[in-house]
DRENLO-600044 format. One line per 4 residues: number of its first residue (from 1); their letters; for each residue x negated, y, z negated of N, C-alpha, C, O. Coordinates in nm, 2 decimals. Atoms other than C-alpha are relative to their C-alpha. Example, Ala and Ser with C-alpha at 12.3 -4.5 7.8 and 13.67 -1.06 7.14 Angstrom:
# DRENLO-600044
1 = AS = -0.09/-0.12/0.00/-1.23/-0.45/-0.78/-0.09/0.12/0.00/-0.19/0.12/-0.07; 0.09/-0.11/0.00/-1.37/-0.11/-0.71/0.08/0.11/-0.08/0.03/0.22/-0.09
# end
This chain:
# DRENLO-600044
1 = MANS = 0.04/0.05/-0.15/0.61/0.36/5.62/0.00/0.13/0.08/-0.08/0.14/0.18; 0.02/-0.13/-0.04/0.66/0.72/5.72/-0.13/0.06/-0.02/-0.19/0.13/0.06; 0.14/-0.07/0.04/0.35/0.82/5.54/-0.11/-0.10/0.09/-0.18/-0.04/0.17; 0.07/0.08/-0.08/0.16/0.53/5.71/0.00/0.05/0.10/-0.11/0.11/0.13
5 = TLEH = 0.00/-0.03/-0.13/0.28/0.62/6.05/-0.06/0.13/0.06/-0.10/0.15/0.17; 0.06/-0.10/-0.03/0.19/0.95/6.02/-0.14/0.04/-0.03/-0.20/0.13/0.02; 0.15/0.01/0.00/-0.16/0.88/5.89/-0.09/-0.06/0.09/-0.21/-0.05/0.10; 0.06/0.04/-0.13/-0.21/0.68/6.17/0.00/0.09/0.13/-0.09/0.10/0.22
9 = LLTI = 0.01/-0.11/-0.11/-0.12/0.94/6.41/-0.12/0.08/-0.04/-0.22/0.07/0.02; 0.11/-0.07/0.02/-0.35/1.18/6.24/-0.13/-0.06/0.04/-0.21/0.00/0.12; 0.12/0.07/-0.05/-0.61/0.92/6.28/-0.03/-0.01/0.10/-0.15/0.02/0.14; 0.03/0.01/-0.16/-0.56/0.85/6.64/-0.04/0.15/0.06/-0.12/0.15/0.15
13 = EAEA = 0.02/-0.12/-0.06/-0.55/1.24/6.70/-0.14/0.05/-0.04/-0.21/0.10/0.05; 0.13/-0.01/0.02/-0.87/1.29/6.52/-0.08/-0.06/0.06/-0.18/0.01/0.09; 0.08/0.05/-0.09/-1.05/1.02/6.70/0.01/0.05/0.14/-0.10/0.07/0.19; -0.01/-0.06/-0.09/-0.91/1.17/7.03/-0.09/0.12/0.02/-0.18/0.14/0.10
17 = SSLV = 0.08/-0.15/0.00/-1.03/1.52/6.93/-0.15/-0.05/-0.02/-0.22/0.01/0.07; 0.13/0.05/-0.02/-1.37/1.35/6.86/-0.06/-0.04/0.13/-0.18/-0.01/0.16; 0.01/0.05/-0.13/-1.36/1.17/7.19/0.00/0.11/0.07/-0.10/0.13/0.14; 0.00/-0.12/-0.09/-1.27/1.51/7.36/-0.14/0.10/-0.02/-0.20/0.15/0.08
21 = SEAQ = 0.11/-0.08/0.04/-1.56/1.70/7.17/-0.11/-0.08/0.09/-0.17/-0.03/0.18; 0.12/0.08/-0.06/-1.81/1.43/7.28/-0.03/0.01/0.15/-0.14/0.03/0.21; 0.02/-0.02/-0.16/-1.71/1.45/7.65/-0.03/0.14/0.03/-0.11/0.16/0.12; 0.02/-0.15/-0.01/-1.72/1.82/7.64/-0.15/0.00/0.01/-0.21/0.02/0.11
25 = NEAD = 0.14/0.00/0.04/-2.07/1.79/7.50/-0.06/-0.04/0.11/-0.13/0.04/0.17; 0.08/0.06/-0.10/-2.19/1.54/7.76/0.03/0.07/0.11/-0.06/0.08/0.20; -0.04/-0.06/-0.13/-2.01/1.73/8.03/-0.13/0.13/0.04/-0.20/0.16/0.14; 0.10/-0.11/0.00/-2.22/2.05/7.91/-0.15/-0.02/0.02/-0.23/0.06/0.07
29 = SLIS = 0.14/0.05/-0.01/-2.54/1.87/7.89/-0.02/-0.04/0.14/-0.13/-0.02/0.19; 0.03/0.04/-0.16/-2.49/1.72/8.26/-0.01/0.15/0.09/-0.09/0.16/0.18; -0.03/-0.12/-0.09/-2.39/2.07/8.40/-0.14/0.10/-0.03/-0.18/0.19/0.05; 0.12/-0.07/0.04/-2.70/2.21/8.22/-0.12/-0.06/0.07/-0.20/0.01/0.12
33 = ENEE = 0.11/0.05/-0.08/-2.94/1.97/8.37/0.02/0.02/0.15/-0.09/0.03/0.21; -0.05/-0.05/-0.15/-2.78/2.03/8.72/-0.03/0.12/0.01/-0.10/0.15/0.11; 0.04/-0.16/-0.02/-2.82/2.40/8.68/-0.14/-0.01/-0.01/-0.20/0.04/0.09; 0.13/-0.02/-0.04/-3.17/2.36/8.61/-0.08/-0.06/0.13/-0.17/-0.01/0.19
37 = KNRE = 0.06/0.05/-0.11/-3.25/2.12/8.87/0.01/0.09/0.15/-0.07/0.10/0.24; -0.03/-0.06/-0.11/-3.06/2.35/9.11/-0.07/0.14/-0.01/-0.09/0.20/0.09; 0.10/-0.11/0.01/-3.27/2.65/8.98/-0.11/-0.01/0.06/-0.16/0.05/0.15; 0.15/0.05/-0.07/-3.60/2.47/9.04/0.00/-0.02/0.12/-0.11/0.00/0.18
41 = AYEE = 0.02/0.00/-0.14/-3.51/2.39/9.36/0.03/0.12/0.11/-0.02/0.13/0.22; -0.03/-0.14/-0.05/-3.38/2.73/9.47/-0.13/0.07/0.00/-0.17/0.13/0.10; 0.10/-0.06/0.00/-3.70/2.86/9.33/-0.12/-0.03/0.11/-0.20/0.05/0.16; 0.10/0.06/-0.09/-3.91/2.63/9.53/0.02/0.08/0.11/-0.07/0.16/0.15
45 = RIKE = -0.04/-0.04/-0.13/-3.73/2.72/9.85/-0.05/0.10/0.01/-0.14/0.13/0.09; 0.08/-0.12/-0.03/-3.80/3.06/9.79/-0.14/0.03/0.02/-0.20/0.11/0.10; 0.15/-0.03/0.00/-4.15/3.03/9.73/-0.04/-0.06/0.15/-0.12/0.00/0.22; 0.04/0.05/-0.12/-4.19/2.83/10.03/0.06/0.10/0.14/0.00/0.09/0.25
49 = EIKK = -0.02/-0.08/-0.09/-4.00/3.10/10.24/-0.09/0.11/0.00/-0.11/0.18/0.11; 0.09/-0.16/0.07/-4.21/3.39/10.08/-0.13/-0.04/0.07/-0.18/0.03/0.15; 0.13/0.03/-0.06/-4.52/3.18/10.19/0.01/-0.01/0.16/-0.08/0.03/0.23; 0.00/0.01/-0.15/-4.40/3.11/10.54/0.00/0.15/0.07/-0.05/0.17/0.18
53 = HETN = 0.01/-0.13/-0.06/-4.34/3.49/10.58/-0.11/0.06/0.01/-0.14/0.13/0.11; 0.09/-0.07/0.01/-4.65/3.60/10.44/-0.11/-0.05/0.09/-0.21/0.01/0.11; 0.14/0.08/-0.11/-4.88/3.34/10.68/0.06/0.09/0.15/-0.01/0.15/0.23; -0.04/-0.09/-0.11/-4.66/3.51/10.96/-0.02/0.13/0.02/-0.02/0.18/0.13
57 = LEQE = 0.06/-0.14/0.01/-4.74/3.86/10.86/-0.13/0.00/0.01/-0.17/0.08/0.10; 0.13/0.01/-0.03/-5.09/3.79/10.84/-0.03/-0.03/0.13/-0.11/0.03/0.19; 0.06/0.02/-0.17/-5.11/3.63/11.18/0.03/0.11/0.09/-0.04/0.15/0.18; -0.03/-0.12/-0.06/-4.91/3.91/11.31/-0.09/0.13/-0.01/-0.12/0.20/0.08
61 = KEKI = 0.12/-0.11/0.02/-5.15/4.16/11.15/-0.14/-0.01/0.08/-0.21/0.07/0.13; 0.13/0.00/-0.08/-5.43/4.00/11.31/0.01/0.01/0.14/-0.08/0.04/0.22; 0.01/-0.05/-0.15/-5.30/4.02/11.64/0.02/0.11/0.01/-0.05/0.15/0.11; 0.00/-0.15/-0.01/-5.21/4.37/11.62/-0.13/0.06/-0.03/-0.17/0.14/0.05
65 = KIRY = 0.16/-0.04/0.00/-5.56/4.45/11.49/-0.10/-0.05/0.13/-0.20/0.02/0.16; 0.08/0.04/-0.11/-5.71/4.25/11.80/0.05/0.07/0.11/-0.04/0.09/0.19; -0.06/-0.07/-0.08/-5.47/4.44/12.04/-0.05/0.15/-0.01/-0.08/0.21/0.09; 0.05/-0.14/0.04/-5.57/4.78/11.87/-0.13/0.01/0.02/-0.16/0.13/0.05
69 = CEAL = 0.16/0.01/-0.02/-5.95/4.71/11.89/-0.03/-0.01/0.16/-0.12/0.07/0.21; 0.01/-0.01/-0.13/-5.91/4.61/12.25/0.07/0.12/0.05/0.02/0.15/0.16; -0.07/-0.12/-0.08/-5.69/4.93/12.35/-0.12/0.11/-0.03/-0.17/0.18/0.07; 0.07/-0.09/0.05/-5.94/5.14/12.15/-0.15/-0.03/0.08/-0.21/0.06/0.12
73 = DAYR = 0.10/0.05/-0.08/-6.24/4.96/12.32/0.02/0.04/0.17/-0.07/0.08/0.24; -0.03/-0.06/-0.11/-6.07/5.04/12.66/0.00/0.13/0.03/-0.05/0.17/0.14; 0.00/-0.12/-0.02/-6.03/5.38/12.62/-0.13/0.06/-0.03/-0.16/0.16/0.03; 0.15/-0.03/0.01/-6.39/5.42/12.49/-0.08/-0.01/0.14/-0.16/0.06/0.19
77 = NELS = 0.09/0.01/-0.14/-6.51/5.29/12.80/0.05/0.08/0.12/-0.02/0.11/0.21; -0.05/-0.12/-0.09/-6.27/5.52/12.99/-0.07/0.11/-0.02/-0.12/0.17/0.07; 0.05/-0.14/0.02/-6.42/5.82/12.82/-0.16/0.00/0.02/-0.22/0.10/0.06; 0.17/0.02/-0.05/-6.80/5.69/12.87/0.00/0.02/0.15/-0.10/0.09/0.20
81 = GLKS = -0.01/0.01/-0.14/-6.68/5.65/13.25/-0.01/0.13/0.06/-0.04/0.15/0.18; -0.06/-0.09/-0.06/-6.59/6.01/13.26/-0.14/0.09/0.00/-0.23/0.07/-0.08; 0.12/-0.10/0.01/-6.86/6.30/13.35/0.03/0.14/-0.03/0.11/0.20/0.04; -0.03/-0.13/0.05/-6.85/6.60/13.19/-0.08/0.13/0.09/-0.20/0.13/0.12
85 = DEKK = 0.03/-0.11/-0.08/-6.89/6.93/13.39/-0.03/0.15/-0.11/0.06/0.24/-0.12; 0.00/-0.09/0.13/-7.03/7.16/13.10/-0.03/0.16/0.07/-0.04/0.26/-0.01; 0.01/-0.14/-0.05/-7.08/7.46/13.34/0.12/0.04/0.05/0.14/0.16/0.05; -0.13/0.01/0.00/-6.73/7.42/13.44/0.08/0.04/-0.09/0.16/0.13/-0.08
89 = FSAL = -0.07/-0.04/0.11/-6.60/7.41/13.11/-0.02/0.13/-0.07/0.08/0.20/-0.11; 0.03/-0.13/0.02/-6.82/7.71/12.99/0.06/0.12/0.07/0.08/0.23/0.01; -0.07/-0.12/-0.07/-6.65/7.92/13.27/0.13/-0.02/-0.06/0.17/0.07/-0.13; -0.15/-0.01/0.04/-6.30/7.82/13.20/-0.02/0.05/-0.17/0.05/0.15/-0.20
93 = LNEY = 0.01/-0.05/0.14/-6.39/7.88/12.81/0.01/0.14/-0.01/0.10/0.20/-0.07; 0.01/-0.15/-0.04/-6.52/8.24/12.93/0.13/0.07/0.02/0.19/0.16/-0.04; -0.13/-0.08/-0.04/-6.23/8.33/13.11/0.10/-0.01/-0.09/0.16/0.10/-0.11; -0.10/-0.01/0.11/-5.99/8.23/12.86/-0.02/0.09/-0.13/0.08/0.15/-0.19
97 = IEKG = 0.03/-0.08/0.08/-6.15/8.41/12.60/0.00/0.15/0.03/0.03/0.25/-0.04; -0.01/-0.16/-0.08/-6.18/8.73/12.83/0.14/0.03/0.01/0.17/0.14/-0.03; -0.14/0.01/-0.02/-5.82/8.68/12.90/0.08/0.03/-0.14/0.17/0.12/-0.15; -0.07/0.00/0.15/-5.72/8.64/12.52/0.03/0.12/-0.05/0.08/0.12/-0.16
# end
């Protein structure tokens, strides 16, 4: 009787161990699946953010380019409106060289 009770307890312990092992394997599998889903969602979100910032960057670069061209055109127009006095410039240059 003691032998049969001991054998019965060992059988129950083996079954319990098997159930725990199966449960652990299932939990590991679920964890793995969730990690993969979360990783994919994270990577997709990162890609969206990068794309959004790249779009903003291109838009800002275009705005800066337009402002630069406008400022350059204004500067060129200002310069073209100035009259040069070559005689006065030559006189100043000669004076500078003579003092030099």
